[in-house]
C-alpha positions in Angstrom: 34.4 15.0 8.2 30.9 16.4 8.3 28.1 14.5 6.5 24.6 15.9 6.0 21.9 13.5 5.0 18.9 15.0 3.3 15.6 13.0 3.5 12.0 14.1 3.2 10.7 12.4 6.4 11.8 10.2 9.2 9.2 7.5 8.7 9.0 4.7 6.1 11.5 2.1 4.7 13.8 4.6 2.9 13.9 6.8 6.0 14.7 3.9 8.3 17.6 2.9 6.0 18.9 6.5 6.1 18.6 6.6 9.9 20.5 3.3 10.3 23.4 4.7 8.4 23.2 8.0 10.3 23.2 6.4 13.7 26.0 4.0 12.9 28.1 6.8 11.5 27.7 8.7 14.8 28.7 5.5 16.7 31.9 5.4 14.6 32.7 8.9 15.5 31.6 10.6 12.3 29.9 14.0 12.5 26.6 13.0 10.9 23.4 15.1 10.7 20.0 14.6 9.0 17.9 17.4 7.5 14.2 16.6 7.3 11.2 18.3 5.8 8.9 16.4 8.1 10.3 15.4 11.5 8.2 13.3 13.9 10.7 11.3 15.9 13.3 12.2 18.5 16.4 10.9 16.8 19.7 12.5 17.8 21.2 15.0 15.3 18.1 15.1 13.1 16.7 18.5 12.2 13.5 20.0 10.8 13.9 22.2 7.8 12.2 25.5 8.9 11.9 27.3 5.7 9.4 30.0 6.8 11.7 31.5 9.5 12.2 34.9 7.7 10.5 37.3 5.3 12.9 36.7 2.5 12.3 33.0 2.4 8.5 33.6 2.6 8.6 35.9 -0.5 10.9 33.4 -2.3 8.7 30.5 -1.4 5.6 32.4 -2.7 7.4 33.1 -6.0 8.4 29.5 -6.4 4.9 28.3 -5.5 3.4 30.4 -8.2 6.0 29.4 -10.7 5.3 25.7 -10.2 1.5 26.0 -10.2 1.4 24.5 -13.7 3.0 21.3 -12.4 0.7 21.2 -9.4 -2.3 21.1 -11.7 -0.7 18.2 -13.5 0.0 16.4 -10.3 -3.7 16.8 -9.2 -4.5 14.6 -12.2 -2.1 12.0 -10.8 -3.6 12.3 -7.4 -7.0 11.4 -8.9 -5.5 8.3 -10.5 -3.9 7.2 -7.2 -7.3 7.0 -5.6 -8.1 4.3 -8.1 -4.8 2.6 -8.3 -2.2 2.5 -5.4 0.9 3.8 -7.2 3.4 4.8 -4.6 5.0 8.0 -5.7 5.6 10.5 -8.5 7.9 13.4 -7.9 8.1 16.9 -9.4 11.8 18.0 -9.4 10.8 21.6 -8.5 9.8 22.5 -5.0 9.8 25.8 -3.0 12.7 24.6 -0.7 16.3 25.8 -1.2 18.5 23.7 1.1 21.7 25.5 0.2 20.6 28.4 2.4 20.4 26.2 5.5 23.2 26.4 8.1 23.6 22.6 8.1 24.2 22.6 4.4 26.8 25.4 4.8 28.8 23.5 7.4 28.8 20.1 5.7 31.7 18.5 3.8 29.5 16.1 1.9 25.8 16.2 1.1 24.1 12.8 0.9 20.7 12.8 -0.8 18.4 9.9 0.1 14.6 9.9 -0.5 14.0 13.6 -1.2 10.6 13.6 -3.0 8.8 16.9 -2.4 11.7 18.4 -0.6 14.8 18.9 -2.8 14.4 21.6 -5.5 16.8 20.2 -8.0 17.2 23.2 -10.3 18.4 25.5 -7.5 20.3 22.9 -5.6 22.5 21.8 -8.5 22.9 25.3 -9.8 24.2 26.6 -6.4 25.8 23.5 -4.9 29.6 23.5 -4.6 29.9 20.5 -2.3 30.5 16.8 -3.1 27.2 15.0 -3.5 26.4 11.4 -2.8 22.9 10.2 -3.9 21.8 7.0 -2.4 19.2 5.3 -4.7 16.3 4.4 -2.4 14.3 3.7 -5.5 14.6 4.5 -9.3 13.5 8.1 -9.2 17.0 9.4 -9.9 16.9 7.5 -13.3 13.9 9.2 -14.9 11.3 11.9 -15.1 9.4 11.5 -11.8 8.3 7.9 -11.5 9.9 6.0 -8.7 9.5 2.5 -10.2 9.2 1.3 -13.8 6.6 -1.4 -14.0 3.7 0.1 -12.1 3.6 3.6 -13.5 1.1 4.4 -16.3 3.7 5.9 -18.7 1.3 6.4 -21.6 -1.2 8.4 -19.5 1.4 10.7 -18.0 3.9 10.8 -20.8 3.9 14.6 -21.2 4.4 15.1 -17.5 7.3 12.7 -17.4 8.8 14.3 -20.6 8.7 17.8 -19.0 10.1 16.7 -15.7 12.8 14.8 -17.5 13.9 18.0 -19.4 14.0 19.9 -16.1 16.1 17.2 -14.5 18.4 16.9 -17.5 19.1 20.6 -17.4 19.8 20.4 -13.7 22.0 17.4 -13.7 24.0 17.8 -16.9 27.7 18.5 -16.1 27.2 17.9 -12.4 29.2 15.1 -10.7 27.1 12.9 -8.5 28.5 10.0 -6.6 25.7 7.4 -6.9 25.2 4.7 -4.4 23.1 1.8 -5.7 21.7 -0.4 -3.0 21.9 -3.6 -5.1 23.6 -4.7 -8.3 20.1 -4.8 -9.9 19.7 -1.1 -9.0 23.2 -0.3 -10.4 22.2 -1.9 -13.7 19.2 0.5 -13.9 21.4 3.5 -13.1 23.9 2.5 -15.8 21.1 2.6 -18.4 19.9 6.1 -17.5 21.0 9.0 -19.7 20.5 11.4 -16.8 23.3 9.6 -14.9 25.7 9.1 -17.7 29.4 9.5 -16.7 28.7 9.5 -13.0 30.5 7.0 -10.7 28.3 4.3 -9.2 29.1 2.4 -6.0 27.1 -0.6 -4.8 26.5 -0.6 -1.0 23.6 -2.8 0.0 21.4 -2.1 3.0 22.5 -3.3 6.4 20.9 -5.0 9.2 21.0 -4.3 13.0 21.8 -7.7 14.4 21.0 -6.6 18.0 17.4 -6.1 17.0 16.8 -8.7 14.3 17.9 -11.8 16.1 17.0 -15.5 16.1 14.5 -16.8 18.7 13.6 -20.4 19.4 10.8 -21.2 16.9 8.6 -23.0 19.5 9.0 -20.1 22.0 8.3 -17.5 19.3 5.0 -19.3 18.3 3.8 -19.7 21.8 4.4 -16.0 22.5 2.5 -15.0 19.3 -0.3 -17.5 19.8 0.6 -19.4 16.6 0.1 -23.1 16.1 3.1 -25.4 16.8 2.0 -28.2 14.4 1.7 -26.3 11.1 4.2 -25.0 8.5 4.0 -21.2 8.6 4.6 -19.2 5.5 5.1 -15.5 6.2 5.0 -12.4 4.0 4.6 -8.7 4.7 5.2 -5.2 3.6 4.1 -1.7 4.6 1.7 -1.4 1.7 0.6 -4.8 0.5 -1.8 -3.4 -2.1 1.0 -1.7 -4.1 1.1 -3.4 -7.5 4.8 -4.0 -7.6 4.6 -5.9 -4.2 3.2 -8.9 -6.2 0.3 -9.8 -4.0 -1.8 -10.9 -7.0 0.9 -13.5 -7.9 1.2 -14.6 -4.3 -2.5 -15.1 -3.8 -2.7 -17.1 -7.0 0.3 -19.2 -5.9 -1.0 -20.1 -2.4 -4.4 -21.3 -3.7 -2.9 -24.6 -4.7 -4.8 -27.5 -2.9 -1.5 -29.0 -1.6 -0.9 -25.8 0.4 -4.2 -26.2 2.3 -2.3 -27.5 5.4 0.0 -24.6 5.6 -0.7 -21.4 7.6 -0.1 -18.2 5.6 0.5 -15.2 7.8 0.9 -11.5 6.8 2.1 -8.4 8.5 1.4 -5.0 7.2 -1.5 -2.8 6.1 -3.6 -5.7 4.8 -7.1 -5.1 3.5 -10.2 -7.0 4.7 -10.4 -9.2 1.7 -6.9 -10.5 2.3 -7.6 -11.3 6.0 -10.3 -13.8 4.9 -7.8 -16.2 3.4 -4.7 -15.4 5.4 -4.0 -14.9 9.1 -3.2 -11.2 9.5 -0.7 -10.0 12.2 -1.6 -6.4 11.4 0.8 -3.5 11.2 3.9 -4.1 13.3 5.8 -1.0 14.5 7.9 -2.8 17.1 11.0 -4.2 15.4 11.6 -6.6 18.4 8.2 -8.1 17.8 8.9 -8.3 14.1 12.0 -10.3 14.9 9.9 -12.7 16.9 7.5 -13.1 13.9 10.3 -13.9 11.5 11.6 -16.5 13.9 8.2 -18.1 14.2 8.0 -18.7 10.4 9.4 -21.6 8.4 9.7 -19.6 5.2 9.4 -15.9 4.4 8.1 -15.0 0.9 8.9 -11.7 -0.9 6.7 -11.7 -4.0 7.7 -8.2 -5.2 8.2 -7.9 -9.0 10.3 -4.8 -8.6 12.3 -3.9 -5.6 15.5 -1.9 -5.3 16.7 -3.9 -2.4 14.1 -5.6 -0.2 15.0 -4.9 3.5 12.6 -7.7 4.6 14.9 -10.2 3.0 17.9 -9.5 5.3 15.5 -9.0 8.3 14.2 -12.5 7.8 17.6 -14.1 7.2 19.1 -12.3 10.3 16.4 -14.2 12.3 17.5 -17.5 10.6 14.4 -17.8 8.4 15.0 -18.7 4.7 13.5 -16.5 1.9 11.7 -17.2 -1.3 11.8 -14.4 -3.9 11.4 -13.4 -7.5 14.7 -12.4 -9.2 14.7 -8.7 -8.5 16.6 -6.1 -6.4 18.7 -7.2 -3.5 17.4 -10.8 -3.6 19.9 -11.4 -6.4 22.8 -10.2 -4.1 21.6 -11.8 -0.9 19.9 -15.1 -1.6 22.0 -18.2 -2.3 19.5 -20.8 -3.6 19.5 -23.9 -1.5 21.5 -22.3 1.3 19.3 -19.5 2.6 16.3 -19.5 0.3 15.1 -19.9 -3.3 15.0 -17.5 -6.2 12.5 -18.2 -8.9 13.4 -18.4 -12.6 10.4 -16.4 -13.8 7.9 -13.9 -12.5 4.8 -16.2 -12.4 2.5 -17.6 -9.7 3.4 -21.1 -10.8 7.1 -20.4 -10.3 6.5 -18.8 -7.0 4.3 -21.8 -5.8 7.0 -24.3 -6.9 9.7 -22.3 -5.1 7.7 -22.2 -1.9 7.2 -26.0 -2.1 10.9 -26.5 -2.8 11.8 -24.3 0.2 9.5 -26.3 2.4 11.1 -29.5 1.3 14.7 -28.2 1.8 16.6 -28.6 5.0 18.1 -25.2 5.9 20.6 -24.5 8.6 19.0 -21.6 10.4 22.1 -20.8 12.5 24.3 -20.7 9.4 21.8 -18.5 7.6 22.1 -15.9 10.3 25.9 -16.2 10.6 26.2 -15.7 6.8 24.0 -12.7 6.6 25.7 -10.9 9.5 29.1 -11.5 7.9 28.0 -9.8 4.7 25.3 -7.3 5.6 25.8 -6.1 9.2 25.0 -2.4 9.3 28.5 -1.7 10.8 30.1 -3.4 7.8 27.9 -1.4 5.3 28.5 1.9 7.1 32.3 1.3 6.9 31.8 1.2 3.1 30.1 4.6 3.2 33.0 6.0 5.3 35.5 4.7 2.7 33.5 6.3 0.0 33.4 9.7 1.8 37.1 9.6 2.4 37.8 8.7 -1.3 35.6 11.6 -2.4 37.2 14.1 -0.1 40.7 13.0 -1.1 39.9 13.5 -4.7 38.4 17.0 -3.9 41.6 18.0 -2.0 43.8 17.0 -5.0 41.6 19.1 -7.3 
């Protein structure tokens, strides 16, 4: 069984999730490879897509580039908007890259698409592809016309762009069987409502956690190593891009301004702006996962204030370190958090609800050891990867019958 994962790059949350699956598949004896447009890390069995290696591809690439010039002009308008408002991504389904010509594609039994923005040319891929396809929903791009999330994108301003992209995608996907993997039941519900995905099987496989990296440290020891106070309640939050609207920073900042929170220490990790650091202790960008594990262990509560999240990897990272989580009712939080046992889920998306949930969590006695045991019994990366292997076998068995 040969699995080819396709991902645009090897950095970022979606890429990390792809690589965790890939590495664990290899550990389990599966022939797994990853095809990347942008490769920056030395990870076994990951390969750079070298499109410009022959004259034919160069001519083909030039033709495709000219053909999509209209869409590039449209996207330049979107780039201008992004300078004013930090929307994460918008994807044109047409690119100059045809992965079906690549040797790794030709030798694979199953193609698993992950985060493929700016890499996969959907029209040519689905026209030429004869192999079983698994598409793992890293976000909601697969459901629509280019936007990766619903709530933060200015649909009215870019309605025409979305409409044209949607038509291209519908022409590409109609009649094509795609085995969709939703990374939460919330994500599955979004996929089920998409006309583009109508009739395709959807399997829920949540993200997994590497328990050897995200482990529980003694709280006192963790704080001493990080230089954090021993006598304060520490509320932690963090994300790669804290300013992205859907991350809910505006609601969190409103919530923590309550006078009764004045004795708590709020800490943030991630790319936080200067104005945020004035009110909150910034731990900066953390690239070392072992250090991140120490940070989770040092906190009393972790807060994920996202208003839209397909899963929320930080939730299981925190819980794997024994630290309970407060979250809005979105994404993987609904699958992972058991209110009163390992955290609190709010009833509504409001700063008042979030503040009340934080206070409730502070007043609740959580068993940190049981929190870790529970999360590893449900979301260990080895367990989740076994679910992918079962899916692959099921797909290949059905193909062999046909």
